[in-house]
All heavy atoms as TSV, in Angstrom:
chain	resi	resn	atom	element	x	y	z
A	1	MET	N	N	76.544	107.368	115.855
A	1	MET	CA	C	76.610	106.580	116.897
A	1	MET	C	C	75.319	106.312	117.604
A	1	MET	O	O	74.463	107.180	117.538
A	1	MET	CB	C	77.656	107.127	117.950
A	1	MET	CG	C	78.287	106.139	118.841
A	1	MET	SD	S	79.888	106.766	119.355
A	1	MET	CE	C	80.010	105.890	120.890
A	2	SER	N	N	75.130	105.227	118.272
A	2	SER	CA	C	73.892	104.985	118.892
A	2	SER	C	C	73.723	105.723	120.215
A	2	SER	O	O	74.552	106.478	120.630
A	2	SER	CB	C	73.845	103.492	119.240
A	2	SER	OG	O	74.737	103.114	120.252
A	3	ASP	N	N	72.575	105.544	120.876
A	3	ASP	CA	C	72.285	106.261	122.165
A	3	ASP	C	C	72.795	105.416	123.339
A	3	ASP	O	O	72.287	105.597	124.385
A	3	ASP	CB	C	70.771	106.515	122.219
A	3	ASP	CG	C	70.329	107.459	121.163
A	3	ASP	OD1	O	71.157	108.317	120.789
A	3	ASP	OD2	O	69.178	107.439	120.795
A	4	GLU	N	N	73.797	104.680	123.085
A	4	GLU	CA	C	74.341	103.789	124.169
A	4	GLU	C	C	74.869	104.718	125.342
A	4	GLU	O	O	75.509	105.682	125.097
A	4	GLU	CB	C	75.498	102.943	123.672
A	4	GLU	CG	C	76.110	102.053	124.713
A	4	GLU	CD	C	75.144	100.918	125.142
A	4	GLU	OE1	O	74.333	100.464	124.306
A	4	GLU	OE2	O	75.244	100.565	126.331
A	5	ASP	N	N	74.578	104.288	126.540
A	5	ASP	CA	C	75.000	105.030	127.731
A	5	ASP	C	C	76.345	104.424	128.111
A	5	ASP	O	O	76.405	103.224	128.563
A	5	ASP	CB	C	73.959	104.888	128.788
A	5	ASP	CG	C	74.391	105.664	130.084
A	5	ASP	OD1	O	75.288	106.558	130.007
A	5	ASP	OD2	O	73.919	105.301	131.158
A	6	PHE	N	N	77.436	105.129	128.058
A	6	PHE	CA	C	78.658	104.696	128.452
A	6	PHE	C	C	78.970	105.163	129.864
A	6	PHE	O	O	79.975	105.873	130.154
A	6	PHE	CB	C	79.815	105.236	127.514
A	6	PHE	CG	C	79.651	104.677	126.104
A	6	PHE	CD1	C	79.235	105.403	125.051
A	6	PHE	CD2	C	79.940	103.380	125.956
A	6	PHE	CE1	C	79.130	104.942	123.807
A	6	PHE	CE2	C	79.836	102.804	124.618
A	6	PHE	CZ	C	79.397	103.648	123.643
A	7	ALA	N	N	78.188	104.818	130.826
A	7	ALA	CA	C	78.279	105.178	132.235
A	7	ALA	C	C	79.577	104.635	132.726
A	7	ALA	O	O	79.890	103.500	132.491
A	7	ALA	CB	C	77.150	104.717	133.035
A	8	THR	N	N	80.261	105.346	133.623
A	8	THR	CA	C	81.497	104.915	134.245
A	8	THR	C	C	81.338	104.960	135.734
A	8	THR	O	O	80.839	105.958	136.276
A	8	THR	CB	C	82.689	105.799	133.867
A	8	THR	OG1	O	82.752	105.767	132.439
A	8	THR	CG2	C	83.981	105.322	134.416
A	9	SER	N	N	81.791	103.961	136.396
A	9	SER	CA	C	81.663	103.822	137.797
A	9	SER	C	C	82.528	104.840	138.544
A	9	SER	O	O	83.610	105.198	138.011
A	9	SER	CB	C	82.039	102.401	138.294
A	9	SER	OG	O	82.130	102.358	139.749
A	10	GLN	N	N	82.231	105.220	139.690
A	10	GLN	CA	C	83.036	106.130	140.554
A	10	GLN	C	C	84.152	105.279	141.257
A	10	GLN	O	O	85.051	105.896	141.822
A	10	GLN	CB	C	82.190	106.893	141.497
A	10	GLN	CG	C	81.356	107.891	140.828
A	10	GLN	CD	C	82.019	108.992	140.070
A	10	GLN	OE1	O	83.045	109.410	140.486
A	10	GLN	NE2	N	81.429	109.414	138.934
A	11	ASP	N	N	83.979	103.932	141.306
A	11	ASP	CA	C	84.909	103.049	142.054
A	11	ASP	C	C	86.212	103.030	141.330
A	11	ASP	O	O	86.288	102.811	140.156
A	11	ASP	CB	C	84.244	101.669	142.133
A	11	ASP	CG	C	85.182	100.712	142.822
A	11	ASP	OD1	O	85.789	101.072	143.897
A	11	ASP	OD2	O	85.323	99.559	142.327
A	12	THR	N	N	87.327	103.254	142.105
A	12	THR	CA	C	88.661	103.265	141.543
A	12	THR	C	C	88.985	101.996	140.862
A	12	THR	O	O	89.537	101.981	139.782
A	12	THR	CB	C	89.706	103.655	142.610
A	12	THR	OG1	O	89.293	104.852	143.224
A	12	THR	CG2	C	91.054	103.782	142.042
A	13	GLN	N	N	88.726	100.842	141.422
A	13	GLN	CA	C	89.004	99.576	140.903
A	13	GLN	C	C	88.266	99.283	139.554
A	13	GLN	O	O	88.769	98.876	138.668
A	13	GLN	CB	C	88.739	98.435	141.900
A	13	GLN	CG	C	89.182	97.046	141.353
A	13	GLN	CD	C	90.634	96.949	141.040
A	13	GLN	OE1	O	91.426	97.436	141.745
A	13	GLN	NE2	N	90.954	96.463	139.855
A	14	ALA	N	N	87.028	99.695	139.571
A	14	ALA	CA	C	86.225	99.589	138.286
A	14	ALA	C	C	86.804	100.464	137.195
A	14	ALA	O	O	86.893	100.022	136.104
A	14	ALA	CB	C	84.747	99.983	138.579
A	15	LEU	N	N	87.233	101.664	137.544
A	15	LEU	CA	C	87.837	102.520	136.531
A	15	LEU	C	C	89.182	101.894	136.023
A	15	LEU	O	O	89.484	101.950	134.862
A	15	LEU	CB	C	88.202	103.865	137.128
A	15	LEU	CG	C	86.961	104.788	137.315
A	15	LEU	CD1	C	87.402	106.054	138.193
A	15	LEU	CD2	C	86.321	105.158	136.081
A	16	ALA	N	N	89.988	101.321	136.952
A	16	ALA	CA	C	91.231	100.599	136.495
A	16	ALA	C	C	90.889	99.492	135.600
A	16	ALA	O	O	91.677	99.238	134.636
A	16	ALA	CB	C	91.989	100.193	137.751
A	17	ASP	N	N	89.845	98.724	135.924
A	17	ASP	CA	C	89.590	97.573	135.052
A	17	ASP	C	C	89.088	98.081	133.728
A	17	ASP	O	O	89.404	97.434	132.657
A	17	ASP	CB	C	88.391	96.771	135.687
A	17	ASP	CG	C	88.843	95.980	136.919
A	17	ASP	OD1	O	90.094	95.849	137.104
A	17	ASP	OD2	O	88.055	95.582	137.708
A	18	GLU	N	N	88.348	99.165	133.619
A	18	GLU	CA	C	87.919	99.752	132.338
A	18	GLU	C	C	89.144	100.127	131.546
A	18	GLU	O	O	89.155	99.875	130.276
A	18	GLU	CB	C	86.964	100.895	132.552
A	18	GLU	CG	C	85.587	100.452	133.000
A	18	GLU	CD	C	84.600	101.640	133.148
A	18	GLU	OE1	O	85.008	102.791	132.622
A	18	GLU	OE2	O	83.581	101.430	133.637
A	19	VAL	N	N	90.106	100.734	132.150
A	19	VAL	CA	C	91.266	101.292	131.426
A	19	VAL	C	C	92.062	100.083	130.905
A	19	VAL	O	O	92.497	100.094	129.760
A	19	VAL	CB	C	92.171	102.159	132.324
A	19	VAL	CG1	C	93.489	102.412	131.734
A	19	VAL	CG2	C	91.448	103.432	132.722
A	20	ALA	N	N	92.180	98.977	131.738
A	20	ALA	CA	C	92.888	97.867	131.288
A	20	ALA	C	C	92.184	97.171	130.112
A	20	ALA	O	O	92.794	96.766	129.172
A	20	ALA	CB	C	92.987	96.784	132.443
A	21	CYS	N	N	90.911	97.156	130.100
A	21	CYS	CA	C	90.069	96.665	128.981
A	21	CYS	C	C	90.294	97.497	127.751
A	21	CYS	O	O	90.498	96.903	126.634
A	21	CYS	CB	C	88.618	96.665	129.388
A	21	CYS	SG	S	87.462	96.234	128.001
A	22	LEU	N	N	90.375	98.798	127.867
A	22	LEU	CA	C	90.598	99.665	126.704
A	22	LEU	C	C	92.006	99.460	126.190
A	22	LEU	O	O	92.185	99.460	124.938
A	22	LEU	CB	C	90.330	101.078	127.090
A	22	LEU	CG	C	88.915	101.485	127.342
A	22	LEU	CD1	C	88.884	102.901	127.951
A	22	LEU	CD2	C	88.096	101.264	126.143
A	23	LYS	N	N	92.995	99.266	126.985
A	23	LYS	CA	C	94.369	99.009	126.550
A	23	LYS	C	C	94.372	97.720	125.742
A	23	LYS	O	O	95.055	97.695	124.711
A	23	LYS	CB	C	95.339	98.869	127.725
A	23	LYS	CG	C	95.592	100.223	128.422
A	23	LYS	CD	C	96.588	99.936	129.630
A	23	LYS	CE	C	96.729	101.132	130.429
A	23	LYS	NZ	N	97.659	100.808	131.602
A	24	MET	N	N	93.749	96.681	126.243
A	24	MET	CA	C	93.732	95.420	125.514
A	24	MET	C	C	92.959	95.537	124.148
A	24	MET	O	O	93.425	95.068	123.141
A	24	MET	CB	C	93.022	94.329	126.381
A	24	MET	CG	C	92.963	92.992	125.690
A	24	MET	SD	S	94.535	92.286	125.070
A	24	MET	CE	C	95.316	91.899	126.649
A	25	MET	N	N	91.902	96.318	124.179
A	25	MET	CA	C	91.111	96.532	122.948
A	25	MET	C	C	91.956	97.331	121.877
A	25	MET	O	O	92.038	96.891	120.698
A	25	MET	CB	C	89.838	97.310	123.174
A	25	MET	CG	C	88.940	97.445	121.990
A	25	MET	SD	S	87.289	98.115	122.318
A	25	MET	CE	C	87.737	99.621	123.257
A	26	VAL	N	N	92.727	98.302	122.333
A	26	VAL	CA	C	93.587	98.946	121.366
A	26	VAL	C	C	94.631	98.058	120.834
A	26	VAL	O	O	95.011	98.005	119.683
A	26	VAL	CB	C	94.275	100.264	122.169
A	26	VAL	CG1	C	95.394	100.768	121.262
A	26	VAL	CG2	C	93.174	101.352	122.380
A	27	THR	N	N	95.235	97.311	121.725
A	27	THR	CA	C	96.285	96.294	121.248
A	27	THR	C	C	95.682	95.295	120.233
A	27	THR	O	O	96.366	95.058	119.212
A	27	THR	CB	C	96.768	95.483	122.455
A	27	THR	OG1	O	97.332	96.347	123.490
A	27	THR	CG2	C	97.796	94.455	122.078
A	28	LEU	N	N	94.493	94.796	120.521
A	28	LEU	CA	C	93.850	93.864	119.512
A	28	LEU	C	C	93.550	94.579	118.202
A	28	LEU	O	O	93.602	93.946	117.138
A	28	LEU	CB	C	92.622	93.236	120.231
A	28	LEU	CG	C	92.994	92.260	121.317
A	28	LEU	CD1	C	91.738	91.801	122.043
A	28	LEU	CD2	C	93.809	91.055	120.927
A	29	ILE	N	N	93.114	95.795	118.231
A	29	ILE	CA	C	92.850	96.592	117.070
A	29	ILE	C	C	94.078	96.730	116.202
A	29	ILE	O	O	94.128	96.523	114.990
A	29	ILE	CB	C	92.184	97.879	117.392
A	29	ILE	CG1	C	90.746	97.729	117.897
A	29	ILE	CG2	C	92.181	98.800	116.140
A	29	ILE	CD1	C	90.144	98.920	118.484
A	30	LEU	N	N	95.221	97.099	116.921
A	30	LEU	CA	C	96.446	97.262	116.241
A	30	LEU	C	C	96.944	95.931	115.651
A	30	LEU	O	O	97.414	95.971	114.507
A	30	LEU	CB	C	97.513	97.767	117.188
A	30	LEU	CG	C	97.398	99.218	117.644
A	30	LEU	CD1	C	98.393	99.505	118.776
A	30	LEU	CD2	C	97.456	100.187	116.492
A	31	LYS	N	N	96.722	94.839	116.319
A	31	LYS	CA	C	97.192	93.529	115.765
A	31	LYS	C	C	96.302	93.209	114.485
A	31	LYS	O	O	96.825	92.609	113.533
A	31	LYS	CB	C	97.064	92.435	116.837
A	31	LYS	CG	C	98.030	92.401	117.765
A	31	LYS	CD	C	97.982	91.232	118.784
A	31	LYS	CE	C	99.224	91.195	119.765
A	31	LYS	NZ	N	99.184	90.006	120.545
A	32	GLY	N	N	95.082	93.596	114.478
A	32	GLY	CA	C	94.260	93.345	113.427
A	32	GLY	C	C	94.503	94.277	112.176
A	32	GLY	O	O	94.077	93.914	111.083
A	33	MET	N	N	95.105	95.319	112.462
A	33	MET	CA	C	95.324	96.369	111.267
A	33	MET	C	C	96.551	95.926	110.356
A	33	MET	O	O	96.515	96.262	109.274
A	33	MET	CB	C	95.790	97.641	111.933
A	33	MET	CG	C	94.692	98.353	112.622
A	33	MET	SD	S	95.359	99.935	113.457
A	33	MET	CE	C	95.601	100.952	112.039
A	34	GLY	N	N	97.391	95.157	110.866
A	34	GLY	CA	C	98.590	94.835	110.081
A	34	GLY	C	C	99.752	95.585	110.557
A	34	GLY	O	O	99.624	96.664	111.109
A	35	GLN	N	N	100.936	95.023	110.397
A	35	GLN	CA	C	102.154	95.584	110.968
A	35	GLN	C	C	102.462	97.031	110.545
A	35	GLN	O	O	102.811	97.868	111.321
A	35	GLN	CB	C	103.335	94.624	110.702
A	35	GLN	CG	C	104.508	94.972	111.511
A	35	GLN	CD	C	105.542	93.882	111.432
A	35	GLN	OE1	O	105.598	93.080	110.508
A	35	GLN	NE2	N	106.539	93.902	112.285
A	36	ALA	N	N	102.347	97.315	109.221
A	36	ALA	CA	C	102.774	98.572	108.760
A	36	ALA	C	C	101.842	99.743	109.308
A	36	ALA	O	O	102.345	100.749	109.801
A	36	ALA	CB	C	102.665	98.622	107.222
A	37	ASP	N	N	100.555	99.539	109.174
A	37	ASP	CA	C	99.624	100.487	109.731
A	37	ASP	C	C	99.649	100.724	111.225
A	37	ASP	O	O	99.614	101.751	111.744
A	37	ASP	CB	C	98.155	100.193	109.229
A	37	ASP	CG	C	97.978	100.434	107.777
A	37	ASP	OD1	O	98.690	101.174	107.137
A	37	ASP	OD2	O	97.110	99.602	107.192
A	38	ALA	N	N	99.801	99.525	111.967
A	38	ALA	CA	C	99.906	99.641	113.362
A	38	ALA	C	C	101.147	100.402	113.870
A	38	ALA	O	O	101.084	101.117	114.744
A	38	ALA	CB	C	99.914	98.194	113.986
A	39	GLY	N	N	102.261	100.128	113.076
A	39	GLY	CA	C	103.458	100.892	113.366
A	39	GLY	C	C	103.300	102.355	113.256
A	39	GLY	O	O	103.759	103.195	114.040
A	40	LYS	N	N	102.564	102.799	112.197
A	40	LYS	CA	C	102.334	104.190	111.951
A	40	LYS	C	C	101.424	104.774	113.098
A	40	LYS	O	O	101.746	105.887	113.549
A	40	LYS	CB	C	101.587	104.376	110.591
A	40	LYS	CG	C	102.420	104.194	109.397
A	40	LYS	CD	C	101.587	104.295	108.149
A	40	LYS	CE	C	102.322	103.863	106.906
A	40	LYS	NZ	N	101.459	103.929	105.754
A	41	VAL	N	N	100.469	104.050	113.549
A	41	VAL	CA	C	99.622	104.529	114.672
A	41	VAL	C	C	100.467	104.721	115.914
A	41	VAL	O	O	100.353	105.728	116.597
A	41	VAL	CB	C	98.463	103.492	114.864
A	41	VAL	CG1	C	97.668	103.867	116.161
A	41	VAL	CG2	C	97.534	103.495	113.749
A	42	ILE	N	N	101.301	103.724	116.263
A	42	ILE	CA	C	102.150	103.830	117.418
A	42	ILE	C	C	103.083	104.976	117.300
A	42	ILE	O	O	103.247	105.762	118.259
A	42	ILE	CB	C	102.815	102.500	117.626
A	42	ILE	CG1	C	101.843	101.393	118.105
A	42	ILE	CG2	C	103.945	102.685	118.728
A	42	ILE	CD1	C	102.420	100.044	118.139
A	43	ILE	N	N	103.670	105.207	116.209
A	43	ILE	CA	C	104.569	106.380	115.979
A	43	ILE	C	C	103.911	107.628	116.093
A	43	ILE	O	O	104.334	108.585	116.837
A	43	ILE	CB	C	105.309	106.247	114.601
A	43	ILE	CG1	C	106.320	105.049	114.628
A	43	ILE	CG2	C	105.952	107.524	114.239
A	43	ILE	CD1	C	106.921	104.740	113.231
A	44	ASN	N	N	102.670	107.673	115.593
A	44	ASN	CA	C	101.859	108.947	115.777
A	44	ASN	C	C	101.500	109.193	117.157
A	44	ASN	O	O	101.520	110.298	117.654
A	44	ASN	CB	C	100.596	108.915	114.832
A	44	ASN	CG	C	100.936	109.112	113.396
A	44	ASN	OD1	O	102.032	109.658	113.048
A	44	ASN	ND2	N	100.118	108.593	112.487
A	45	MET	N	N	101.166	108.147	117.890
A	45	MET	CA	C	100.842	108.279	119.335
A	45	MET	C	C	102.029	108.838	120.096
A	45	MET	O	O	101.898	109.711	120.904
A	45	MET	CB	C	100.340	106.981	119.862
A	45	MET	CG	C	98.981	106.520	119.438
A	45	MET	SD	S	98.555	104.784	119.732
A	45	MET	CE	C	99.020	104.550	121.460
A	46	GLU	N	N	103.238	108.315	119.796
A	46	GLU	CA	C	104.440	108.737	120.507
A	46	GLU	C	C	104.773	110.183	120.103
A	46	GLU	O	O	105.166	110.992	120.935
A	46	GLU	CB	C	105.605	107.819	120.135
A	46	GLU	CG	C	105.494	106.466	120.706
A	46	GLU	CD	C	106.486	105.419	120.199
A	46	GLU	OE1	O	107.018	105.585	119.074
A	46	GLU	OE2	O	106.791	104.532	121.019
A	47	ARG	N	N	104.611	110.543	118.867
A	47	ARG	CA	C	104.818	111.968	118.492
A	47	ARG	C	C	103.891	112.873	119.158
A	47	ARG	O	O	104.224	114.030	119.566
A	47	ARG	CB	C	104.677	112.088	116.973
A	47	ARG	CG	C	105.794	111.510	116.204
A	47	ARG	CD	C	105.678	111.813	114.665
A	47	ARG	NE	N	106.657	111.160	113.899
A	47	ARG	CZ	C	106.585	110.724	112.704
A	47	ARG	NH1	N	105.437	110.956	112.072
A	47	ARG	NH2	N	107.591	110.175	112.016
A	48	TYR	N	N	102.637	112.459	119.270
A	48	TYR	CA	C	101.611	113.321	119.920
A	48	TYR	C	C	102.041	113.605	121.456
A	48	TYR	O	O	101.994	114.681	121.868
A	48	TYR	CB	C	100.298	112.626	119.946
A	48	TYR	CG	C	99.238	113.392	120.783
A	48	TYR	CD1	C	98.628	114.552	120.347
A	48	TYR	CD2	C	98.879	112.963	122.049
A	48	TYR	CE1	C	97.722	115.197	121.037
A	48	TYR	CE2	C	97.963	113.657	122.796
A	48	TYR	CZ	C	97.384	114.784	122.296
A	48	TYR	OH	O	96.535	115.428	123.071
A	49	VAL	N	N	102.518	112.539	122.081
A	49	VAL	CA	C	102.928	112.702	123.481
A	49	VAL	C	C	104.141	113.679	123.595
A	49	VAL	O	O	104.149	114.544	124.425
A	49	VAL	CB	C	103.241	111.296	124.101
A	49	VAL	CG1	C	103.939	111.477	125.483
A	49	VAL	CG2	C	102.036	110.489	124.267
A	50	GLN	N	N	105.078	113.507	122.713
A	50	GLN	CA	C	106.280	114.377	122.691
A	50	GLN	C	C	106.038	115.852	122.359
A	50	GLN	O	O	106.576	116.722	122.897
A	50	GLN	CB	C	107.286	113.828	121.774
A	50	GLN	CG	C	107.943	112.458	122.222
A	50	GLN	CD	C	108.840	111.803	121.174
A	50	GLN	OE1	O	108.998	112.336	120.101
A	50	GLN	NE2	N	109.409	110.722	121.565
A	51	SER	N	N	105.095	116.025	121.386
A	51	SER	CA	C	104.946	117.390	120.882
A	51	SER	C	C	103.765	118.162	121.451
A	51	SER	O	O	103.766	119.378	121.667
A	51	SER	CB	C	104.887	117.411	119.388
A	51	SER	OG	O	103.713	116.686	118.945
A	52	ALA	N	N	102.602	117.480	121.664
A	52	ALA	CA	C	101.345	118.119	122.045
A	52	ALA	C	C	101.079	118.226	123.565
A	52	ALA	O	O	100.347	119.040	123.919
A	52	ALA	CB	C	100.207	117.478	121.281
A	53	LEU	N	N	101.659	117.274	124.256
A	53	LEU	CA	C	101.320	117.227	125.644
A	53	LEU	C	C	102.260	118.201	126.450
A	53	LEU	O	O	103.459	117.836	126.529
A	53	LEU	CB	C	101.264	115.851	126.281
A	53	LEU	CG	C	100.184	114.941	125.738
A	53	LEU	CD1	C	100.234	113.584	126.425
A	53	LEU	CD2	C	98.845	115.607	126.115
A	54	VAL	N	N	101.754	119.192	127.057
A	54	VAL	CA	C	102.595	120.104	127.811
A	54	VAL	C	C	102.717	119.621	129.312
A	54	VAL	O	O	103.725	119.798	129.979
A	54	VAL	CB	C	102.020	121.529	127.722
A	54	VAL	CG1	C	102.886	122.487	128.560
A	54	VAL	CG2	C	101.917	122.006	126.364
A	55	ASP	N	N	101.662	119.039	129.682
A	55	ASP	CA	C	101.539	118.582	131.139
A	55	ASP	C	C	102.501	117.320	131.347
A	55	ASP	O	O	102.187	116.307	130.825
A	55	ASP	CB	C	100.062	118.247	131.522
A	55	ASP	CG	C	99.937	117.784	132.939
A	55	ASP	OD1	O	100.761	118.086	133.770
A	55	ASP	OD2	O	98.859	117.198	133.235
A	56	LYS	N	N	103.566	117.513	131.977
A	56	LYS	CA	C	104.545	116.398	132.123
A	56	LYS	C	C	103.992	115.228	132.823
A	56	LYS	O	O	104.268	114.074	132.329
A	56	LYS	CB	C	105.804	116.899	132.889
A	56	LYS	CG	C	106.575	117.961	132.117
A	56	LYS	CD	C	107.148	117.436	130.828
A	56	LYS	CE	C	107.926	118.562	130.074
A	56	LYS	NZ	N	108.272	118.104	128.755
A	57	PRO	N	N	103.267	115.278	133.935
A	57	PRO	CA	C	102.715	114.028	134.519
A	57	PRO	C	C	101.774	113.328	133.595
A	57	PRO	O	O	101.814	112.116	133.469
A	57	PRO	CB	C	101.990	114.555	135.773
A	57	PRO	CG	C	102.614	115.834	136.151
A	57	PRO	CD	C	103.077	116.496	134.778
A	58	GLN	N	N	100.988	114.088	132.872
A	58	GLN	CA	C	100.058	113.430	131.906
A	58	GLN	C	C	100.899	112.739	130.714
A	58	GLN	O	O	100.565	111.589	130.335
A	58	GLN	CB	C	99.112	114.402	131.308
A	58	GLN	CG	C	98.016	113.787	130.369
A	58	GLN	CD	C	97.098	114.768	129.779
A	58	GLN	OE1	O	97.495	115.892	129.545
A	58	GLN	NE2	N	95.865	114.426	129.588
A	59	ALA	N	N	101.949	113.425	130.245
A	59	ALA	CA	C	102.765	112.882	129.221
A	59	ALA	C	C	103.476	111.550	129.698
A	59	ALA	O	O	103.544	110.639	128.903
A	59	ALA	CB	C	103.862	113.876	128.800
A	60	GLU	N	N	103.900	111.575	130.920
A	60	GLU	CA	C	104.488	110.279	131.456
A	60	GLU	C	C	103.451	109.134	131.496
A	60	GLU	O	O	103.773	108.043	131.187
A	60	GLU	CB	C	105.041	110.539	132.840
A	60	GLU	CG	C	105.758	109.418	133.508
A	60	GLU	CD	C	107.005	108.988	132.583
A	60	GLU	OE1	O	107.572	109.840	132.032
A	60	GLU	OE2	O	107.189	107.744	132.627
A	61	VAL	N	N	102.263	109.477	131.942
A	61	VAL	CA	C	101.113	108.440	131.938
A	61	VAL	C	C	100.899	107.949	130.556
A	61	VAL	O	O	100.764	106.737	130.358
A	61	VAL	CB	C	99.923	109.012	132.583
A	61	VAL	CG1	C	98.740	107.975	132.433
A	61	VAL	CG2	C	100.175	109.240	134.124
A	62	PHE	N	N	100.835	108.855	129.512
A	62	PHE	CA	C	100.585	108.493	128.197
A	62	PHE	C	C	101.718	107.659	127.672
A	62	PHE	O	O	101.543	106.597	127.036
A	62	PHE	CB	C	100.443	109.686	127.254
A	62	PHE	CG	C	99.018	110.279	127.286
A	62	PHE	CD1	C	98.314	110.475	128.504
A	62	PHE	CD2	C	98.446	110.672	126.125
A	62	PHE	CE1	C	97.014	111.039	128.447
A	62	PHE	CE2	C	97.179	111.232	126.082
A	62	PHE	CZ	C	96.480	111.346	127.239
A	63	SER	N	N	102.952	107.987	127.962
A	63	SER	CA	C	104.095	107.297	127.499
A	63	SER	C	C	104.138	105.864	128.040
A	63	SER	O	O	104.413	104.912	127.382
A	63	SER	CB	C	105.423	107.928	127.897
A	63	SER	OG	O	105.494	109.204	127.152
A	64	ASN	N	N	103.838	105.792	129.343
A	64	ASN	CA	C	103.705	104.424	129.936
A	64	ASN	C	C	102.690	103.575	129.344
A	64	ASN	O	O	102.903	102.400	129.096
A	64	ASN	CB	C	103.583	104.635	131.536
A	64	ASN	CG	C	103.619	103.296	132.279
A	64	ASN	OD1	O	104.429	102.444	131.947
A	64	ASN	ND2	N	102.739	103.124	133.212
A	65	THR	N	N	101.512	104.206	129.086
A	65	THR	CA	C	100.426	103.408	128.465
A	65	THR	C	C	100.806	102.902	127.115
A	65	THR	O	O	100.531	101.726	126.668
A	65	THR	CB	C	99.178	104.265	128.389
A	65	THR	OG1	O	98.827	104.707	129.747
A	65	THR	CG2	C	98.005	103.551	127.793
A	66	ILE	N	N	101.455	103.781	126.318
A	66	ILE	CA	C	101.899	103.361	124.940
A	66	ILE	C	C	102.961	102.303	125.026
A	66	ILE	O	O	102.888	101.330	124.287
A	66	ILE	CB	C	102.375	104.626	124.160
A	66	ILE	CG1	C	101.268	105.624	123.932
A	66	ILE	CG2	C	103.102	104.198	122.865
A	66	ILE	CD1	C	101.733	106.983	123.432
A	67	ARG	N	N	103.798	102.391	125.975
A	67	ARG	CA	C	104.879	101.352	126.234
A	67	ARG	C	C	104.205	100.075	126.564
A	67	ARG	O	O	104.598	98.958	125.961
A	67	ARG	CB	C	105.787	101.775	127.365
A	67	ARG	CG	C	107.061	100.987	127.375
A	67	ARG	CD	C	108.073	101.610	128.383
A	67	ARG	NE	N	108.008	103.058	128.401
A	67	ARG	CZ	C	107.743	103.848	129.406
A	67	ARG	NH1	N	107.615	103.346	130.640
A	67	ARG	NH2	N	107.751	105.169	129.322
A	68	GLN	N	N	103.104	100.039	127.404
A	68	GLN	CA	C	102.439	98.821	127.674
A	68	GLN	C	C	101.739	98.251	126.434
A	68	GLN	O	O	101.756	96.967	126.240
A	68	GLN	CB	C	101.411	99.067	128.830
A	68	GLN	CG	C	101.942	99.392	130.112
A	68	GLN	CD	C	100.916	99.797	131.088
A	68	GLN	OE1	O	99.706	99.783	130.848
A	68	GLN	NE2	N	101.279	100.123	132.266
A	69	ILE	N	N	101.121	99.045	125.625
A	69	ILE	CA	C	100.409	98.628	124.432
A	69	ILE	C	C	101.450	98.050	123.483
A	69	ILE	O	O	101.212	96.994	122.854
A	69	ILE	CB	C	99.618	99.735	123.862
A	69	ILE	CG1	C	98.413	100.089	124.793
A	69	ILE	CG2	C	99.137	99.454	122.410
A	69	ILE	CD1	C	97.661	101.333	124.340
A	70	LYS	N	N	102.555	98.720	123.336
A	70	LYS	CA	C	103.604	98.171	122.449
A	70	LYS	C	C	104.107	96.798	122.822
A	70	LYS	O	O	104.273	95.922	122.037
A	70	LYS	CB	C	104.768	99.228	122.317
A	70	LYS	CG	C	104.542	100.384	121.459
A	70	LYS	CD	C	105.636	101.477	121.551
A	70	LYS	CE	C	107.024	100.956	121.261
A	70	LYS	NZ	N	107.989	101.986	121.261
A	71	THR	N	N	104.356	96.643	124.132
A	71	THR	CA	C	104.783	95.355	124.674
A	71	THR	C	C	103.807	94.258	124.357
A	71	THR	O	O	104.129	93.238	123.913
A	71	THR	CB	C	105.071	95.483	126.143
A	71	THR	OG1	O	106.090	96.423	126.400
A	71	THR	CG2	C	105.516	94.144	126.793
A	72	ALA	N	N	102.525	94.573	124.633
A	72	ALA	CA	C	101.478	93.614	124.425
A	72	ALA	C	C	101.315	93.328	122.933
A	72	ALA	O	O	101.110	92.136	122.523
A	72	ALA	CB	C	100.105	94.005	124.958
A	73	TYR	N	N	101.495	94.314	122.019
A	73	TYR	CA	C	101.418	94.165	120.620
A	73	TYR	C	C	102.421	93.173	120.127
A	73	TYR	O	O	102.264	92.346	119.230
A	73	TYR	CB	C	101.510	95.524	120.001
A	73	TYR	CG	C	101.556	95.386	118.406
A	73	TYR	CD1	C	100.397	95.187	117.720
A	73	TYR	CD2	C	102.722	95.542	117.771
A	73	TYR	CE1	C	100.462	95.123	116.328
A	73	TYR	CE2	C	102.793	95.450	116.382
A	73	TYR	CZ	C	101.625	95.236	115.664
A	73	TYR	OH	O	101.672	95.080	114.315
A	74	ARG	N	N	103.632	93.296	120.644
A	74	ARG	CA	C	104.766	92.499	120.174
A	74	ARG	C	C	104.735	90.982	120.589
A	74	ARG	O	O	105.386	90.217	120.030
A	74	ARG	CB	C	106.095	93.145	120.720
A	74	ARG	CG	C	106.407	94.437	120.024
A	74	ARG	CD	C	107.697	95.014	120.621
A	74	ARG	NE	N	107.937	96.271	119.945
A	74	ARG	CZ	C	108.672	97.211	120.535
A	74	ARG	NH1	N	109.124	97.103	121.720
A	74	ARG	NH2	N	108.821	98.380	119.893
A	75	GLN	N	N	103.823	90.763	121.581
A	75	GLN	CA	C	103.790	89.363	121.998
A	75	GLN	C	C	103.079	88.459	121.110
A	75	GLN	O	O	102.153	88.879	120.452
A	75	GLN	CB	C	103.149	89.267	123.446
A	75	GLN	CG	C	103.962	89.947	124.442
A	75	GLN	CD	C	103.384	89.908	125.871
A	75	GLN	OE1	O	102.181	89.660	126.047
A	75	GLN	NE2	N	104.161	90.291	126.861
């Protein structure tokens, strides 16, 4: 990887915008992969949340994010 500086702002709105950008990027990557492979990725993400995340609030955030990505993917 290059020496790119991935600096992140301390501003809450800027962080929210970055997260929204990343969600859209993941959605577009999944759309570019093809339906079968994208489905596998989504299933693996859901399995990870169910089995590996012990922290319930974090698991809820992850589940909500995956739900948003799935909704955008299906459009």
